[in-house]
N, C-alpha and C positions, 0 to 999 in steps of 0.2 A: 399850302403846299408848294414849295419852290423846288421843283425837280430839275431845274435848268440852272446850273451855276456858271455856265459859259457865258462869255461876253456876247452882247447883241452886236453882230458884226455891222449892222446898219447904223447903229448910233454910237458904238464903242463903249456902251455902258454894261454894267454887270447886271443881268436880268433879276438876280436875287434881290437887289435893293431898289428896283424900280418903284417909285412912288412911296418909299420907305416912311417918310414923315407923315404923309397923308393917311396911309393905312394905319400907322400907329395912332394917329389922332381919333380915326374912326373906331378902332378897337377900344381906345379909352373911353369913348362915348358909349360903347356897348357895355363895357364894364359898369359904368355909371348907371346906365339904365336897369341892368340886371340887379345890381346891389340895391337900387332904390325901389324898384317895382317888386322884385322877386321873380321866381322862375316859373315856367309852364303855362303862361297865358298864351292866347292865340298870337300868331306871328305879327299881325297888324298892330297890336299893342306896342311891341318893341320897334317896329318900323316907325310908328308915330312918335314914340319916345326919342328915337334918333333924330327925327326932324326937329323936335324941340331943342336938342343939344346943338344940332347943326345951325339952327337959327341963332342960338345964344353965342356960338363961336364964330358966326359969320362964315360958315363953310358953305360955298355954293353947291347946291344940289337940285336934282329933279326928282320927283316922286311919281311912279307909275307912268313913265314915258313910254310911248309905243314905238316899237321897231318892227318894220315889215320883214318877213322872211321870204326871200326870193329863191325860186327854182326856175332856172333858164329864163331869167329876166321877168318872171311872172310872180306876182305876190300870191303866195299859197297859205299864208297865215301871218301871225304876228307874235311878238314877244314883249311882255311888259314886265321889266325888272322892278323890284321894290324900290330901290333908290340908285341914283347915280350921283356920287360925291365927287367934287372938285372937277366935274365934266370929264373924269378919267377912271373912276373906280366903280364897278358895279358892287352893290351891297345887297346881299341876299339873306333875309332874316328867315330863320328856321326855328321850329320847335319839334325836333325829331329825336330819336333815341341816340343817334350818333351820325356824324357826317361820314358818308361812304363814298365808294367810287362812283355811284350813281350821281350824287350831288356834284362831285368833282368833274365828272364828264359833262353834265348839264352846264356847269359854269363855263367850261371851255367853249361849248356851242354858243352860250350867251356872249362871250367875248368875241367870238367870231362874227356873230350876227351884228353886233353893235360896233365892231372895229375897234374896241378898246383892248387894253393889254393886261389890266389887273382887276381881279375880282376878290371879294371877301364873302365867305360863307360864315354867318354867325348863328350859332345854335344856342338858343335861350332855354332849352328844356330843362336843364339841370341847375343846381345851385352854383356850379362853376361853369363859367362861359367856355364853350368849345368854339374855336374859330380856325379857319384855314384861309390862307392867302393863296390865290392861284394866279399864275402869270402865264400869259400866252406869248 
């Protein structure tokens, strides 16, 4: 979901295309996993399949990395994203009926907590991959 086509005034880049090639590669891996494994398994199956492709393609990633959630400089909880690829893109694997505003809102919060700018929501529930790209 790229709702902001305006240039980023801090970097002079168009937000819509931030990390375009990286996200395209990740989405390609998701298509490969879905086409090979099939749809509807638990989310962890697809997360692990993406890790296999990331290793084969030498994509740097971290899996289940922990981020503290701060409130008034006090840790009040933590967030553990499925994957972070290229040290810049949160990858959230889902097996849900459809991507809704709830998932989009959560991704925006995840981006804020991590300080990252781009997230991908990948839904493997159906035979056709559903995905959204979120830019903060």
